[in-house]
C-alpha positions as CSV (number, residue, x, y, z in Angstrom):
1,M,44.4,1.9,-25.5
2,K,44.6,-1.0,-28.0
3,Q,46.9,-0.3,-30.9
4,I,45.8,-0.8,-34.5
5,P,48.3,-1.9,-37.2
6,P,50.4,0.8,-38.9
7,N,48.9,1.8,-42.3
8,P,46.0,-0.7,-42.3
9,L,44.9,-1.9,-45.7
10,I,41.3,-1.0,-46.5
11,F,39.4,-2.4,-49.5
12,I,36.6,0.0,-50.6
13,V,33.9,-1.8,-52.5
14,E,31.8,1.0,-54.1
15,D,30.6,1.4,-57.7
16,D,30.1,5.1,-57.4
17,R,33.5,6.6,-58.3
18,D,32.8,9.9,-56.6
19,V,31.8,8.2,-53.3
20,A,34.7,5.8,-53.5
21,R,37.2,8.7,-54.1
22,T,35.8,10.6,-51.2
23,M,36.3,7.7,-48.9
24,E,39.8,7.1,-50.3
25,L,40.9,10.6,-49.6
26,A,39.5,10.6,-46.1
27,L,41.2,7.4,-45.2
28,Q,44.5,8.2,-46.8
29,G,44.5,11.5,-44.8
30,F,44.6,9.3,-41.7
31,S,47.4,7.0,-42.8
32,F,45.2,4.2,-44.1
33,S,46.2,2.3,-47.3
34,T,43.3,1.9,-49.7
35,Q,42.3,-0.1,-52.7
36,C,39.0,0.4,-54.6
37,C,36.9,-2.3,-56.1
38,R,34.0,-1.3,-58.4
39,S,32.2,-4.6,-58.2
40,G,31.8,-7.7,-56.0
41,A,33.6,-9.8,-58.6
42,E,36.6,-7.6,-58.4
43,L,36.8,-7.9,-54.7
44,M,36.5,-11.7,-54.8
45,R,39.5,-11.7,-57.3
46,R,41.6,-9.5,-55.1
47,L,40.9,-11.6,-52.0
48,R,42.6,-14.6,-53.6
49,T,46.0,-12.8,-53.4
50,Q,45.6,-10.1,-50.7
51,V,44.2,-10.0,-47.2
52,P,43.0,-6.6,-46.1
53,D,42.6,-5.5,-42.6
54,L,39.0,-4.3,-43.4
55,C,36.5,-4.3,-46.2
56,I,34.0,-1.4,-46.7
57,I,31.1,-3.0,-48.6
58,D,28.3,-1.0,-50.3
59,L,25.1,-3.1,-50.3
60,G,24.0,-1.6,-53.7
61,L,26.5,-3.2,-56.0
62,P,25.8,-3.6,-59.8
63,D,26.8,-7.2,-60.1
64,M,25.8,-9.0,-56.9
65,D,24.0,-8.5,-53.6
66,G,26.1,-6.9,-51.0
67,M,24.9,-9.3,-48.3
68,S,26.0,-12.3,-50.4
69,L,29.4,-10.6,-51.0
70,M,29.8,-10.1,-47.3
71,Q,29.1,-13.8,-46.6
72,H,31.8,-14.7,-49.2
73,V,34.3,-12.4,-47.5
74,R,33.5,-14.0,-44.1
75,S,34.1,-17.5,-45.6
76,V,37.6,-16.7,-47.0
77,S,39.0,-14.0,-44.7
78,D,39.0,-12.9,-41.1
79,C,39.2,-9.2,-42.0
80,G,36.8,-6.6,-40.5
81,V,33.6,-5.7,-42.4
82,L,31.9,-2.3,-42.5
83,I,28.7,-2.0,-44.4
84,V,27.8,1.3,-46.0
85,T,24.3,1.7,-47.5
86,G,21.9,4.2,-48.8
87,R,19.0,2.0,-47.6
88,S,17.2,3.4,-44.6
89,H,15.4,0.2,-43.7
90,V,16.3,-1.2,-40.2
91,S,15.8,-4.7,-41.6
92,D,18.8,-4.3,-44.0
93,R,21.1,-3.1,-41.2
94,V,19.9,-5.9,-38.8
95,M,20.4,-8.5,-41.5
96,G,24.0,-7.2,-42.2
97,L,24.8,-7.6,-38.5
98,E,23.2,-11.0,-38.4
99,L,25.4,-12.2,-41.3
100,G,28.5,-11.1,-39.5
101,A,29.3,-7.4,-40.3
102,D,31.2,-5.6,-37.5
103,D,29.4,-2.3,-38.1
104,Y,27.3,-0.3,-40.6
105,M,26.9,3.2,-41.7
106,V,24.0,4.9,-43.6
107,K,24.8,7.3,-46.4
108,P,25.5,10.2,-46.4
109,F,28.0,10.3,-43.6
110,E,30.9,12.4,-42.4
111,A,34.5,11.4,-43.2
112,R,35.5,11.6,-39.6
113,E,32.7,9.3,-38.5
114,L,33.9,6.8,-41.2
115,V,37.5,6.9,-39.8
116,A,36.2,6.6,-36.2
117,R,34.1,3.5,-37.0
118,I,37.0,1.8,-38.9
119,R,39.4,2.5,-36.0
120,S,36.9,1.1,-33.5
121,I,36.5,-2.1,-35.6
122,L,40.3,-2.6,-35.9
123,R,40.8,-2.0,-32.2
124,R,38.2,-4.6,-31.3
125,R,39.7,-7.1,-33.7
126,Q,43.1,-6.7,-32.2
127,A,41.9,-7.8,-28.8
128,P,42.0,-11.6,-29.5
129,D,45.6,-11.2,-30.8
130,L,46.7,-9.4,-27.7
131,A,45.0,-12.0,-25.5
132,S,46.7,-14.9,-27.4
133,R,50.1,-13.5,-26.5
134,Q,49.4,-13.9,-22.8
135,P,50.6,-17.2,-21.2
136,N,47.8,-19.5,-20.2
137,P,44.9,-17.0,-20.6
138,P,41.9,-17.9,-18.3
139,V,38.9,-19.6,-19.8
140,A,35.3,-18.7,-18.7
141,E,33.0,-21.5,-17.6
142,F,29.3,-21.0,-17.4
143,S,26.4,-23.5,-17.4
144,G,28.6,-26.1,-18.9
145,W,29.9,-23.8,-21.7
146,H,33.5,-22.8,-22.0
147,F,34.7,-19.6,-23.7
148,N,38.4,-19.0,-24.5
149,P,39.0,-15.3,-25.1
150,A,42.4,-16.0,-26.6
151,N,40.9,-17.3,-29.8
152,N,37.1,-16.6,-29.4
153,T,36.3,-20.3,-29.2
154,L,33.1,-21.3,-27.6
155,K,32.8,-24.9,-26.5
156,A,29.3,-26.4,-25.8
157,P,28.5,-28.8,-22.9
158,D,28.6,-31.7,-25.4
159,G,32.1,-30.7,-26.5
160,M,31.2,-29.2,-29.9
161,E,33.3,-26.0,-30.6
162,Q,32.6,-22.9,-32.7
163,V,34.5,-19.7,-33.3
164,L,32.6,-16.5,-32.5
165,S,32.8,-13.4,-34.6
166,T,34.7,-10.4,-33.0
167,A,31.4,-8.6,-32.3
168,E,29.8,-11.7,-30.7
169,A,33.0,-12.4,-28.6
170,D,33.1,-8.7,-27.4
171,L,29.5,-8.9,-26.4
172,L,30.0,-12.2,-24.5
173,R,33.0,-10.8,-22.7
174,I,30.9,-7.9,-21.3
175,F,28.2,-10.4,-20.1
176,L,30.8,-12.6,-18.5
177,A,32.4,-9.7,-16.7
178,N,29.0,-8.7,-15.3
179,P,26.9,-11.8,-14.4
180,N,23.6,-11.3,-12.7
181,R,23.6,-7.6,-13.4
182,I,21.1,-5.8,-15.7
183,L,23.1,-4.2,-18.5
184,Q,21.6,-1.4,-20.6
185,R,22.1,-1.4,-24.4
186,E,24.6,1.5,-24.0
187,Q,26.8,-0.7,-21.7
188,L,26.8,-3.6,-24.2
189,L,28.0,-1.4,-27.0
190,G,31.4,-0.8,-25.5
191,N,33.1,2.1,-27.3
192,R,30.7,2.3,-30.1
193,E,28.3,5.2,-30.3
194,Q,24.6,4.5,-30.8
195,A,21.6,6.6,-31.8
196,P,18.6,6.4,-29.4
197,T,16.6,4.5,-32.1
198,D,19.4,2.1,-33.0
199,R,18.6,-1.5,-32.1
200,S,21.7,-3.2,-33.6
201,I,22.7,-4.4,-30.2
202,D,19.5,-6.4,-30.0
203,A,20.5,-8.2,-33.2
204,R,23.9,-9.0,-31.7
205,V,22.3,-10.4,-28.6
206,S,19.9,-12.5,-30.7
207,R,22.9,-13.8,-32.7
208,L,24.7,-14.8,-29.6
209,R,21.7,-16.4,-28.2
210,R,21.4,-18.7,-31.3
211,K,25.0,-19.7,-30.8
212,L,24.1,-20.7,-27.2
213,D,21.0,-22.6,-28.3
214,G,22.8,-25.9,-28.7
215,D,21.4,-27.3,-25.5
216,G,18.2,-25.3,-25.3
217,Q,19.6,-23.3,-22.3
218,C,20.0,-19.9,-24.0
219,K,16.8,-18.3,-22.6
220,E,18.0,-19.2,-19.1
221,I,21.4,-17.6,-19.7
222,I,20.5,-14.3,-21.4
223,K,17.3,-12.8,-20.2
224,T,15.6,-9.8,-21.7
225,V,14.5,-7.3,-19.0
226,Y,11.9,-5.2,-20.9
227,G,12.5,-1.5,-20.6
228,A,15.9,-2.0,-18.9
229,G,18.3,-4.2,-20.9
230,Y,19.7,-7.7,-20.6
231,L,20.6,-10.0,-17.7
232,F,23.2,-12.7,-17.9
233,L,21.9,-15.3,-15.4
234,S,24.6,-17.9,-15.2
235,P,27.4,-17.9,-12.6
236,V,30.8,-17.5,-14.2
237,H,34.0,-19.3,-13.2
238,W,37.4,-18.3,-14.7
239,L,39.7,-21.3,-15.1
240,S,43.4,-21.6,-15.9
241,S,44.3,-23.9,-18.8
242,S,45.3,-26.6,-16.3
243,D,41.9,-26.4,-14.4
244,E,39.3,-29.0,-15.0
245,P,35.6,-27.9,-15.4
246,G,34.0,-27.4,-12.1
247,D,37.2,-26.3,-10.2
248,D,37.2,-23.2,-8.1
249,P,37.4,-20.0,-10.0
250,L,40.6,-18.1,-10.1
251,P,40.9,-15.2,-7.5
């Protein structure tokens, strides 16, 4: 099992003192370090001097929209982001995932679920660090694209590079490990639990498709199989760092 850092630092951005205190006590009971911010502005100030392992962001903040705050966090830090919200609209949750959140929870929730979600995010975010310590990690080549799992870098056929979020990279890894196989939503979730009506994985697939839309090939790479799941159509070749594109895959 992947290891998470000892005593991870969690920023709790919540204006309701009772809710914030409840989350603090729950996390401290499981050896997390916590700091509370009552507003988005307070979080932005703290991020100038401290880098947390994860931010818990309430969407209903008094001074700014939680979505805008999350975008700011993403622009200045590589920490994990967990959205908590009292809003029950699916569109709010999907938008949060579209903008780069690692996960979301709807109030009210159990303390143990909060801890489990945070641990899951931190484990997923540790994966690139573990891969980067391996000598010459293999690179995936598919339809002219190259994905480096050591640093989550995706290179387009024209040479343009972009860095995927942890959630996008995790999803792409699952597709690359299972080309030409129909994958159900549950298989694409990895270790994360999902309610039967939850469609967050569809938002993640849509986000990844847009990243692969540079050459107009995305619909040929990831196909929706209605009533079944998703199908990654491209052959995948795993190359060592010394291989040129088009070489035979590693055994």
